[in-house]
Residue frames relative to the residue before (quaternion, step in Angstrom):
aa qw qx qy qz dx dy dz
X 1.0000 0.0000 0.0000 0.0000 0.00 0.00 0.00
X 0.6137 0.5700 -0.3666 0.4051 3.63 1.09 -0.77
X 0.6158 0.5411 -0.3707 0.4366 3.65 1.01 -0.64
X 0.6190 0.5175 -0.3468 0.4783 3.61 1.13 -0.72
X 0.6535 0.5118 -0.3352 0.4457 3.59 0.91 -0.78
X 0.6445 0.5263 -0.3251 0.4494 3.55 1.01 -0.86
X 0.6620 0.5093 -0.3064 0.4566 3.52 0.98 -0.89
X 0.6559 0.4748 -0.3354 0.4816 3.60 0.88 -0.83
X 0.6286 0.5393 -0.3475 0.4396 3.63 0.89 -0.78
X 0.6693 0.5090 -0.2866 0.4591 3.56 0.89 -1.02
X 0.6772 0.4957 -0.3025 0.4519 3.53 0.89 -0.83
X 0.6268 0.5421 -0.3352 0.4482 3.49 1.15 -0.73
X 0.6383 0.5361 -0.3251 0.4465 3.52 1.09 -0.77
X 0.6564 0.5338 -0.2941 0.4446 3.54 1.08 -0.81
X 0.6639 0.5068 -0.2839 0.4710 3.52 1.24 -0.61
X 0.4409 0.7019 -0.4626 0.3146 3.56 1.31 -0.32
X 0.6263 -0.6116 0.3494 0.3341 3.53 -0.91 0.84
X 0.1759 -0.8014 0.5676 0.0686 3.48 -0.84 1.09
X 0.6776 0.5478 -0.3399 0.3539 3.49 0.72 0.45
X 0.6523 0.5102 -0.5296 0.1839 3.25 -1.55 0.58
X 0.7438 0.3804 -0.3485 0.4250 3.61 0.34 1.03
X 0.6179 0.5880 -0.4570 0.2522 3.57 0.27 -0.98
X 0.6791 0.3697 -0.3052 0.5559 3.53 0.99 -0.56
X 0.0409 0.9019 -0.4253 -0.0629 3.43 1.36 -0.07
X 0.5957 0.5367 -0.4119 0.4330 3.60 0.87 -0.65
X 0.6987 0.3333 -0.2492 0.5819 3.46 1.01 -0.72
X 0.4356 -0.6942 0.4626 0.3381 3.59 1.23 0.15
X 0.2610 0.7914 -0.5225 0.1805 3.57 0.89 0.77
X 0.8468 -0.2827 0.1925 0.4073 3.51 -0.55 -1.12
X 0.1328 -0.7385 0.6528 0.1044 3.47 -1.23 0.63
X 0.3603 -0.7768 0.4730 0.2076 3.59 -0.38 1.16
X 0.7043 0.4481 -0.2768 0.4760 3.54 1.20 -0.38
X 0.4294 0.7259 -0.4624 0.2737 3.62 1.22 -0.09
X 0.8636 0.0937 -0.0849 0.4880 3.61 -1.08 0.82
X 0.5420 0.6167 -0.4308 0.3745 3.55 1.06 0.72
X 0.4583 0.6822 -0.4472 0.3530 3.54 1.22 0.40
X 0.2481 0.7713 -0.5307 0.2489 3.55 0.78 1.18
X 0.5115 -0.6473 0.4855 0.2891 3.49 -1.20 0.63
X 0.4531 -0.6645 0.5217 0.2846 3.51 -1.14 0.63
X 0.2854 -0.7743 0.5442 0.1514 3.62 -0.75 1.07
X 0.1327 -0.7803 0.6071 0.0705 3.59 -0.84 0.96
X 0.1126 -0.7679 0.6298 0.0321 3.58 -0.94 0.94
X 0.1243 -0.7712 0.6205 0.0693 3.54 -0.93 0.95
X 0.4539 -0.7094 0.4784 0.2487 3.52 -0.79 1.06
X 0.6001 -0.5563 0.4384 0.3718 3.48 -1.20 0.62
X 0.7757 0.3294 -0.2301 0.4867 3.62 -0.85 0.86
X 0.7016 0.3925 -0.2764 0.5266 3.63 1.15 -0.22
X 0.3891 -0.7275 0.5181 0.2258 3.49 -1.14 0.75
X 0.7118 -0.4653 0.2958 0.4350 3.51 -1.27 0.07
X 0.6054 0.5592 -0.3593 0.4379 3.60 1.09 -0.61
X 0.6316 0.5116 -0.3412 0.4721 3.55 1.03 -0.80
X 0.6602 0.5118 -0.3272 0.4417 3.60 0.90 -0.78
X 0.6246 0.5562 -0.3365 0.4328 3.50 1.06 -0.78
X 0.6675 0.5386 -0.2978 0.4192 3.57 1.08 -0.73
X 0.5385 0.6187 -0.4030 0.4060 3.51 1.30 -0.34
X 0.5300 -0.6174 0.4618 0.3531 3.56 -1.18 0.56
X 0.4578 -0.7215 0.4594 0.2426 3.52 -0.78 1.09
X 0.5452 -0.5626 0.4878 0.3851 3.54 -1.27 0.41
X 0.5499 -0.5942 0.4555 0.3702 3.61 -1.13 0.63
X 0.3976 -0.7234 0.5223 0.2141 3.55 -1.05 0.84
X 0.5115 -0.6447 0.4516 0.3447 3.55 -1.04 0.71
X 0.6366 -0.5044 0.4225 0.4023 3.54 -1.30 0.46
X 0.4768 -0.6951 0.4566 0.2846 3.65 -0.82 0.90
X 0.4602 -0.6764 0.5102 0.2652 3.44 -1.07 0.75
X 0.5159 -0.6692 0.4359 0.3099 3.61 -0.82 1.00
X 0.3985 -0.6763 0.5391 0.3051 3.62 -0.99 0.60
X 0.6909 -0.4600 0.3429 0.4399 3.48 -1.41 0.18
X 0.6517 0.5266 -0.3232 0.4399 3.56 1.05 -0.75
X 0.6677 0.5056 -0.2965 0.4590 3.61 1.16 -0.46
X 0.5952 0.6017 -0.3745 0.3788 3.55 1.22 -0.39
X 0.4982 -0.6505 0.4682 0.3307 3.64 -1.02 0.61
X 0.4400 -0.7022 0.5070 0.2373 3.52 -1.03 0.97
X 0.4439 -0.6865 0.5100 0.2677 3.50 -1.08 0.78
X 0.2787 -0.7612 0.5587 0.1754 3.57 -1.04 0.72
X 0.6861 0.4324 -0.2757 0.5161 3.59 1.23 -0.51
X 0.3617 -0.7414 0.5285 0.2006 3.51 -0.85 1.04
X 0.6166 -0.5424 0.3905 0.4162 3.59 -1.10 0.53
X 0.2801 -0.7904 0.5302 0.1253 3.61 -0.67 1.14
X 0.2570 -0.8233 0.4790 0.1632 3.56 0.15 1.23
X 0.6972 0.4872 -0.3058 0.4277 3.59 0.84 -0.90
X 0.6037 0.5507 -0.3464 0.4607 3.58 1.13 -0.78
X 0.7146 0.4321 -0.2846 0.4707 3.64 0.82 -0.87
X 0.6287 0.5695 -0.3485 0.3987 3.61 1.07 -0.66
X 0.6458 0.5200 -0.2964 0.4739 3.55 1.36 -0.50
X 0.6156 0.5709 -0.3360 0.4269 3.59 1.27 -0.17
X 0.4295 -0.6692 0.5472 0.2615 3.59 -1.13 0.66
X 0.3849 -0.7559 0.4832 0.2168 3.56 -1.01 0.65
X 0.7838 0.1121 -0.0358 0.6097 3.56 1.32 -0.45
X 0.0900 0.7910 -0.6038 0.0414 3.49 -1.38 0.31
X 0.6083 -0.5842 0.3934 0.3660 3.63 -1.08 -0.51
X 0.4707 0.6701 -0.4464 0.3608 3.56 1.25 0.46
X 0.1722 -0.7832 0.5876 0.1080 3.61 -1.23 0.30
X 0.1274 -0.7364 0.6572 0.0978 3.54 -1.27 0.57
X 0.0114 0.7847 -0.6176 0.0519 3.59 -0.85 0.99
X 0.2463 0.7745 -0.5653 0.1410 3.58 -1.19 0.39
X 0.4202 -0.6737 0.5496 0.2598 3.49 -1.31 -0.54
X 0.2633 -0.7740 0.5565 0.1478 3.57 -0.99 0.80
X 0.1550 0.7889 -0.5887 0.0839 3.57 -0.89 0.76
X 0.2337 -0.7550 0.6024 0.1121 3.58 -1.34 0.42
X 0.3487 -0.7268 0.5542 0.2076 3.51 -1.00 0.90
X 0.0106 -0.8266 0.5622 -0.0247 3.54 -0.62 1.08
X 0.6886 -0.4714 0.3218 0.4473 3.61 -1.19 0.15
X 0.7292 0.4156 -0.2458 0.4848 3.57 1.13 -0.49
X 0.7181 -0.3962 0.2062 0.5337 3.57 1.33 0.18
X 0.6925 -0.4542 0.3398 0.4457 3.58 -1.21 -0.20
X 0.1349 -0.7707 0.6209 0.0482 3.55 -0.97 1.02
X 0.2825 -0.7708 0.5602 0.1108 3.59 -0.90 1.04
X 0.4280 -0.7371 0.4709 0.2273 3.52 -0.89 0.84
X 0.1000 -0.8176 0.5670 -0.0001 3.56 0.10 1.38
X 0.8705 0.0263 -0.0359 0.4902 3.54 -1.15 0.83
X 0.4678 0.6481 -0.4713 0.3729 3.66 0.86 0.92
X 0.5289 -0.6674 0.4385 0.2875 3.49 -1.20 0.61
X 0.1584 -0.7714 0.6136 0.0576 3.50 -1.01 0.99
X 0.1108 -0.8122 0.5707 0.0490 3.58 -0.74 1.03
X 0.1363 -0.7482 0.6456 0.0699 3.59 -1.10 0.75
X 0.0478 0.7975 -0.5930 0.1006 3.59 -0.62 1.23
X 0.5409 -0.6359 0.4399 0.3309 3.56 -1.06 0.67
X 0.4454 -0.6574 0.5237 0.3086 3.61 -1.08 0.64
X 0.1001 0.7573 -0.6311 0.1346 3.43 -0.86 1.15
X 0.6597 -0.4685 0.3620 0.4629 3.62 -1.19 0.13
X 0.6171 0.5711 -0.3118 0.4424 3.56 1.18 -0.73
X 0.7436 0.4123 -0.2103 0.4826 3.51 0.75 -1.06
X 0.5895 0.5722 -0.3761 0.4285 3.59 1.13 -0.61
X 0.6370 0.5089 -0.3495 0.4617 3.58 1.01 -0.76
X 0.6793 0.4817 -0.3298 0.4446 3.65 0.83 -0.81
X 0.6147 0.5567 -0.3345 0.4476 3.57 1.05 -0.83
X 0.6528 0.5155 -0.3159 0.4564 3.58 0.93 -0.82
X 0.6540 0.5057 -0.2962 0.4784 3.54 0.98 -0.89
X 0.6851 0.4983 -0.3189 0.4251 3.56 0.84 -0.89
X 0.6496 0.5060 -0.3132 0.4731 3.57 1.02 -0.85
X 0.6547 0.4913 -0.3065 0.4858 3.68 1.21 -0.47
X 0.5790 -0.6214 0.3686 0.3778 3.52 1.37 0.16
X 0.5441 0.6116 -0.4075 0.4047 3.65 1.18 0.25
X 0.3713 -0.6844 0.5849 0.2271 3.51 -1.13 0.83
X 0.2777 -0.8061 0.5078 0.1234 3.57 -0.73 1.15
X 0.5012 -0.5998 0.4819 0.3960 3.63 -0.97 0.55
X 0.6746 -0.5259 0.3486 0.3832 3.54 -1.28 0.62
X 0.4719 -0.6907 0.4836 0.2576 3.54 -1.16 0.77
X 0.6646 -0.4673 0.4000 0.4241 3.46 -1.36 0.23
X 0.5363 -0.6609 0.4134 0.3236 3.59 -0.80 0.87
X 0.5774 0.6143 -0.3608 0.3988 3.57 1.19 -0.57
X 0.6096 0.5691 -0.3514 0.4254 3.58 1.13 -0.50
X 0.5581 0.6439 -0.3841 0.3556 3.56 1.13 -0.54
X 0.6443 0.5702 -0.3298 0.3885 3.52 1.03 -0.78
X 0.6751 0.4658 -0.2560 0.5117 3.62 1.38 -0.34
X 0.6590 0.5218 -0.3232 0.4348 3.59 1.20 -0.11
X 0.2365 -0.7641 0.5926 0.0949 3.53 -0.99 0.96
X 0.0585 -0.8228 0.5651 0.0138 3.60 -0.95 0.74
X 0.0597 0.7540 -0.6541 0.0096 3.53 -1.25 0.40
X 0.3995 -0.6858 0.5566 0.2455 3.53 -1.40 0.13
X 0.4674 -0.6686 0.4964 0.2968 3.52 -1.15 0.70
X 0.4945 -0.6280 0.4878 0.3509 3.51 -1.34 0.24
X 0.7589 -0.3985 0.2286 0.4615 3.62 -1.18 -0.20
X 0.7195 0.4000 -0.2684 0.5003 3.56 1.26 -0.09
X 0.6283 -0.5796 0.3186 0.4095 3.57 1.24 0.34
X 0.5094 0.6349 -0.4497 0.3676 3.64 1.13 0.16
X 0.0303 -0.7839 0.6202 0.0000 3.57 -1.17 0.67
X 0.0139 -0.7681 0.6380 0.0537 3.53 -1.38 0.28
X 0.1050 -0.7809 0.6151 0.0286 3.60 -0.98 0.90
X 0.0921 -0.8121 0.5759 0.0181 3.52 -0.73 1.05
X 0.7241 0.4441 -0.2919 0.4395 3.60 -1.25 0.17
X 0.4136 0.7157 -0.4641 0.3184 3.60 1.17 0.54
X 0.4252 -0.6368 0.5476 0.3374 3.61 -1.13 0.50
X 0.5881 -0.5439 0.4557 0.3882 3.55 -1.34 0.19
X 0.4141 0.7082 -0.4981 0.2808 3.54 -1.01 0.68
X 0.5766 -0.5315 0.4855 0.3863 3.57 -1.37 -0.36
X 0.0347 -0.8214 0.5668 -0.0527 3.53 -0.91 1.03
X 0.3589 -0.6485 0.6232 0.2495 3.48 -1.40 0.45
X 0.0937 -0.7663 0.6307 0.0786 3.61 -0.71 0.91
X 0.0593 0.8436 -0.5260 0.0895 3.59 -0.58 1.07
X 0.0768 0.7571 -0.6465 0.0544 3.47 -1.34 0.53
X 0.2143 -0.7824 0.5651 0.1501 3.58 -1.26 -0.09
X 0.1369 -0.7758 0.6146 0.0397 3.49 -1.16 0.68
X 0.3487 -0.7262 0.5576 0.2006 3.53 -1.03 0.88
X 0.3878 -0.7827 0.4274 0.2329 3.64 -0.30 1.13
X 0.7998 -0.0686 0.0549 0.5937 3.52 1.16 -0.59
X 0.6511 -0.5180 0.3367 0.4408 3.66 -0.98 0.40
X 0.7899 0.2584 -0.2121 0.5140 3.56 -0.90 0.97
X 0.6042 0.5842 -0.3587 0.4062 3.63 1.12 -0.40
X 0.5247 -0.6231 0.4628 0.3497 3.51 -1.19 0.49
X 0.5299 -0.6458 0.4394 0.3304 3.63 -0.90 0.96
X 0.3369 -0.7316 0.5636 0.1834 3.51 -1.13 0.83
X 0.3396 -0.7534 0.5330 0.1816 3.56 -0.77 1.03
X 0.0875 -0.7811 0.6178 0.0205 3.58 -0.94 0.92
X 0.0494 0.7986 -0.5935 0.0872 3.62 -0.69 1.11
X 0.0234 -0.7484 0.6628 -0.0002 3.53 -1.14 0.87
X 0.2844 -0.7325 0.5946 0.1704 3.52 -1.19 0.65
X 0.0066 0.8183 -0.5721 0.0557 3.57 -0.66 1.07
X 0.2525 -0.7399 0.5992 0.1727 3.56 -1.24 0.47
X 0.0295 -0.8077 0.5886 -0.0158 3.63 -0.89 0.88
X 0.3041 -0.7668 0.5436 0.1552 3.57 -0.99 0.89
X 0.7054 -0.4451 0.3173 0.4512 3.54 -1.28 0.20
X 0.8425 0.1516 -0.1544 0.4933 3.56 -0.91 0.96
X 0.5539 0.6258 -0.3992 0.3770 3.68 1.16 -0.08
X 0.2095 -0.6927 0.6710 0.1612 3.44 -1.46 0.34
X 0.1139 -0.8006 0.5881 0.0160 3.52 -0.72 1.21
X 0.2611 -0.7513 0.5892 0.1421 3.51 -0.90 0.98
X 0.0535 -0.8078 0.5867 -0.0195 3.58 -0.92 0.97
X 0.2467 -0.7370 0.6109 0.1512 3.57 -0.95 0.96
X 0.1247 -0.8220 0.5553 0.0230 3.54 -0.15 1.37
X 0.2673 0.7792 -0.5123 0.2428 3.54 0.17 1.34
X 0.0868 -0.7742 0.6251 0.0474 3.49 -1.31 0.35
């Protein structure tokens, strides 16, 4: 039974939210956010600690980059550019997030999806994220313009109450246990009262 508990615990850790930075300029996603959980060890009744140590350990999650390892931003927060943006509206963005892996298509269940306006600030972060670089945290003022939601068990998501404009839609999926999360970003445009469907895949 302990192996079942370990498996469920590990799966739970992997489902922990991976989102809110890599696009950071748009305050999108950080694959390492909220993943500083302790590993739980369960010893079966009748076995001692030495027996437990001989068991093959669970794979460890990819380490979260330190602040020193994060790429520095070159674009300063553009106050006037953000001040001209609306924070809410009647538009919607819906879709599904997936990742093509060696074992087939993997859908992002219970993962965070971020929708952030396209600006010079967020564009720099998006470019770095797609290049595989972890970006330093964004200016807190950008958070007020970012909308977030979580996917269902099949990777579907929907965000309502968005203003019209151009947005980065982002999320991440871990291709396999212990692997580094893969960032997925799409740029979409939505008009007043429109609902745009996006296939967030990589």
